[in-house]
N, C-alpha and C positions, 0 to 999 in steps of 0.2 A: 153760626153766628151762637155765641155764651155769653150770658150771663157775668161771670166770672170764671176762675183758674178751675176754686173747689167751691165745693156746701159741704158743710156742715154743717149734721143733725144729732142737739142736743149741747148746752152749752154749760154743762157742768165742767167737773178740773177738768176731764179728757178734750172736748171739743175745744174747751176755752183755750186752754195754751196751745194743743194744736196752731189756733186761729192763729193765735198772737206770734207762734213763733215761723209761721206763712207769711203772717202779713208782715215781721218784717223782713224776711226776705221779698217781699216788693211784690208778694203773691196777694190777688185780688183775692177775699172767702167772704166769703159769706156765712154767716154763723146763724143758724138757725135756732128755735126753743119753741117748744111750744106754750111754754109760761108767758109770761109780762116778771119782769124783775123788779124787787126784787123778790123770789120765794124759797119756800120752802126746801127741802128735801131728808125724806127723815135717817136719822144715821149714826151714829155712834159721837162723831164729831172729835174725832180723835184724828189728828196731823200727826205723824209719827216722824223721830228724826230722819229717814227718806227723803219724807216730802218736805219736810224740812231744805233739809240741801239743794232738793230738786229745785224750790222756788229762790232760793238764795242766787244758785248759780245761774237762772233765766231770768234773774232784776225781777223778782216779784214778790218779793217777802212783805213788801209791805200787804200781802191779804191777810196777813197773819198778827199784824196789828191791834191790841185790846185783846188777843185769846190771851188767854188761861195756859201759862209756858204749868208745864210740868216737868217734873227729871224723875219721879221714883215714882214705884206700885208695891203691890200689896196682892199677894194672893194664898186666897181663904179657901179651905176642904171643907164642905159639910160647916160651916161654919165657926171654923176656927183655923186662925191666923198662923200661915208654915213659912211665910216668905216676905219675908219689906229688902228691898233695895235699891239703888237708884236705877235707872234705865239700863242697859250691860248694851252701850255701843258699840266700844272698847276707843280706838283712837281715829275713827275712819269716819265715825257720824257727831253730830253733834249732842251733847249727850242732856239734852230733850227735848219736847213735842209739846203742842199746842191741843188746846181743847177750845176748839171754835164754833159757834151753832154755826152748820154749810146755813142756811139762809144769809147770816152777815160774808163768807168765807165765799162759795160760790160771786156774789154778785162781785163783791171785788174782783175777781177774777175774770168775768166777764167785761167789766167795765176797763181791764186792763189789757183786754183781747181788741175792746176797741177804740182806747186808745191805738194801741198799733198802728192800728189802720183797719183791722176787721169790721162789716156791716153789719150790725146786727139785723136781724127778722124774727119780731118775737109775737108768742103768738101763731103760727103755726103748727103746725103735725104734720109728719112723714109718710104720705098714701104707699107711694110708690114710683119707681125708678126705671127706665128703661136705658140699656143701649148702646149709639150709633154711631159708627166707628171709634171715632178717639172723644166721643163725645157721649157722656151721663143727660141723661131726660129726666128734671127728679119732679112731680107732682106736690105739693106743698095742700094742708086742705087749711084754711085759714078764716073767721069770722067775717071777711065777704066771701068766701068760693074756695074754690081752689083756681093754682096755680103751679104755672112749670116754669121752674130754674132750668138753665143749659148751664155746664160746665165742663172741666177736664177730667177733675176726681170727686167721688165723692166718700166719707167718713161718716161713721156710724159712731155716733156717743153719746148716743139716747138712753145709755142706763139698762138692769134686767132686763128686763121686760122690751129689749129693741126691736122697734117695727125696721129696719135697717134689715139687722141683722137674719128674721123673720125670714124676710125674702132672699135675703141672698143667700139664706142656704137651706128655703125651703120645707125649714122644718122646723118646730119648737125645741130648747135643749132640755134632756131629759130630765125628768124630778128628778133625778138621783141625785144629782146633780146642786141642788137645788137647798140650799136653805132659809130660813123662817128667823123672823127677829121683828121686837116688839122697845119703844124708846118711848122715854116722858122725860120731862122736864122737872125737878122743884125746885123748892125754892125754901130758904136755911135750912141748910144742911149741915152740921157739924162735924165740921171734916177738914183739912187741913186742904191750901187750892193746889198745895205742889204736890200731886199725888194722887194717885188714883187706884181704886183696890177694881180686884178679877176675882168672882167666888165661884166654885168646880162645886156641884150636888150630885150621888146617885140620879134625882130626882129629872136633876135638866142636862144630864148630859149624856150623849156628844154634844155641847155648846157649856156656857156661863151665861154667867151675873156680870153685869159691871156697876158702877159707881163713874161717871167721871167728872168730873169738877170742873164748872166755865169758868167761878172764880164768883167773889160778893155773893157767898152763902150759897151759890145757886149750880145744880145739877144732870148730869146727863144721865139719866136709867135707864138701864135697859137688860134683855133679855137672849140670845139668838141659840139654834138649836135645828141641826139635821135637819130636811121635811119625812123625808122617809125612812125611818128607821123597821130596828126588828123589836118587836115587844114597844109599841108607840108608848108614850106619855102617857095617863089614866086619865091626864088631866089636860085643856085648851092650857094652851101657854099667856095665854091672860091670869089664869088665875094661879096657875105655878109661882107667879111674877110675883104674886098679889099674896103668896102663901109664902115668899119667901121675905118680902117688908115686913110680915105680919109675924113671923117667929122666929126667921133667923136672928139671933142676937145680937151679932158682926154686923147684920143689915141696919137690922134697930139702934143699935149707936149712932149708925152716921145719918139715919132716915126717920128715926123717932122723931123731932120733932116737925121736918121738914113737911111741906103742902106741895099737893098737886097742883107747877102749874101750866094748865092748860090738857088738853086729849091724849089719852094714849095711841098713839099710830103705829100700826105697823108696818111694813115690805122685804118680800121676798131677795135673797138672792144669789143670782147663778155664778156659778164657783166653774174656774176653770178646768173646760175638758180639750186634749189634745191631738182629737179625732176629730174636732169641726172643724172648719174654713177659718181665718180670721180674715181674708183680701178674695179677693176676684174682681180683678182687674177691670175696671176703676174704681174698685172701690173696694175700703177697709175697715176696718171694729178695731176701736179701743176703747181704753175704762174698761167699763160693767159691760157693757155690751160686746167684747170680746170673750165675755170671763175673769177679769183679769181680779180677784178676789179670790185672797187665800182661805183655803175652808179650813183652816186651822182658828184662825184669830174673825173669819170675817170681813180682813182689813182690803180696802180698793183704792184707798188716794193717791199711797205714793206709785202705786201700776198705773194706777188714770195722767197723773205727771208725768211720767218716765214714757208709758208708749204714745200721749200727745207727743211730745217732743221727737220721739224716734219717727211714727210718720207723716210729723212733716217736713220734716229734715228730710227725708229720702222724697218727699213727692219735690218739695224743693229743689234738691239737686240735679231730677231727673229734668225737672222744667228750664234749668238753668243750661245741665251741657248738652240736652236737648236728648237725649236717651229715655229709653222706652219708660214708659211706666210703669208696664205688667216685672221688668226685670226689679224697679224700687222696690214695688212693692214685697215679691218674694224675698228683696233680701228685708225687711221688714217686719216677715213674720221670720226668717232665720232669727235675724236680733231676737223676737220675743222668743225663740226655742232657748236660745243660751244664752239671757240675763236673766230671763225667768221662768220660762215655760217649765224648763224641765223640776224646776223647783216645786214649783206651782205640784205639777204632776206627784209629785214624792206626799206632797201633803197629801191631797187629794185621794191616794192611796191611804193615809193613815189613818183620814178621817172613815174613807169607805170601812173598813176594820173597823169603828168605832160608832160608826150605826147600828148593829151588835146591839143593844143592850144590855143583853145576858152578860156581854163584857167588861159590865161596869165596874163590877166588883176587880178586875183585875187592873184596868185603869185609871181604877181611884189610889190602887194602892201603889200602883209604879209613878205615879205626880206624888205621891210622900215620900217615895224614894227620893226620884227627882231634885224636890225640893229643897229635902233634907242634907243633899249634898250639897248641894248649892249654896246653901247657907252658911257654908265654911269652905266651899273653894271657889274662889272667882273665875276662877279658867269655866271650873261646867259652871259656875248661873251664868258667864257671858255667855255660854252655849246654847245652855239648856235652857232660861229664860229667854233667850232671844230668838231662839226656836218660836217660839209661843206668841212672841211680841210682834215676829215677822225681821228682823233682825239682822238676822244669820241663817242661813240655808239649810233644813231638814239632814241632812247628808250630811254635817258636820254634827249631827245628835250621833248617829251611832258609833261613827266616831271615840265619841266621846263617852257613849254608851258603853264599850269598846274598852278604853285604852284606859278610860279616870275611875272605874268602878271596880275597887280591891277585891280577891277573892276573901276578904273577912267578912267583908257589904254586903258581898252577895251570901256569904253561909249566914251570917243573919236573919238576912231578907227571906232564904229559904227555910231559916226555921220560926221565924217572928207569923209576919206579916203573910209570906204568900201560902203558906195551906190553906189559912180558911180562905183567902181571895179564890185560891184556885181550885178547893171546894166548892162558893156560892156559885161563882162562874161556870162550874163545869155542869152543877144542877141546872142554874137560867138554862143555859145553852141550849141543854137536853130537852128540855123546858118547853122552851121556843119553839124545836125542830117541830116534836110532835102540836103545838098548840096555829103557830104559824107555818107548817109548811112549805105556800105560797110566798111569803114572806121574804123565809129560810130561802128561797133557792133564789128572790128578785137577790140579795143581800149578795149573796155567793155570786150572781153574774156580773155586778158592781163592781166589784171584789176582781173580776178576770178583767175586765176593763180599765179597772184605774191599776192593775199590775201592772196592765201591759205599754203603757206609757212611765210607768214612772220607774222599771228595772235601770231606764238611761241616766236614772241620775244618781244612780248609783256606781255604776261603772266609774272607773278613773279617770280623769283629763287627758284627751290625748294631748300627747306632748307637742 
């Protein structure tokens, strides 16, 4: 005897979308969350163009109502604005995104899933599961104690610290795959609501500082960085964020008159690692639980929405056609690889290189060159800025770097920026080897592991 067709652990964007899609297809699903809605979720709150399109196609666009619509962005390097442009979406995506607090956004998706027919179970935490033939028994812990639910499929959508993923894989995700971030809300900012700011500094690279306005003078302000680096930052991330707010002229211009609304909150993010499984029938992982987070910008909502739909379609098709659930989940895993996996793996390699902070001078010099070219070349802007924003596949960046940078520009870079950057980078790298040999070896090992998967992303597509 089963209690339902599918149990979803985690009612965030990935779980809510999966539940809504399956319920619309006539499946009996139970949507479990450890909290009671409305509840907060620490995040940058940016809903990008990919996610906007996904929600519209799923008839869930109402979740974005009253959100602050943004259609432009500015990039700053070491306090200087180097690029300002509309979002580089091209003709395939809507030319805008939204900034909307997750407390509001997540509750709307959760309510939409319930309205579609999903049965909610709030205030319950996943404890364990056991596969018994074609049934999976899931143990949950709530305020009244433990209970066991039985279903045909289990979907883990319980975030970067996923207990379902830990149980399925038998080990936690490597620390080298993690990012850490801090976020606070500010009231009274001096900034137009239609754009976002992204700041790169040597002190916080690989990572960035952001100001995302939520409308009416409010903003989500935060900072994110890779959790493991060679030559780690000398100061705590909280102190780095405070230093930028107090001393960066460009940030002061935005936040000088503003006041903090609420407390500073932090959270870990586990990025994609192709070596870790995302299915073990009848169990599948989606969203942050599967590591579907872009290592370059920390964005995960667009992947959460898409993966929730993909797994729901795969499971619903299998049940309707009475075919193997294992085959359906294997097809879901293959779809992930083809749609987003290769690109996320390439992004992982790029960030793995950048986690050696001795290379920061070279990376920031390269960012300046990209932004300078993008400021006067619309196609280069669409590719370079699109990769950073998660709008364009990373492999396109390599094509653009080879084809669109002229010989004269390359010579000018070598004559001016590069010698100083190369000299500083070489000196810092050698110093890091002697001061932190163990950390340098870990960096090289992680680089090799990231390169193992990313090599496929650069191969030409099969005919």
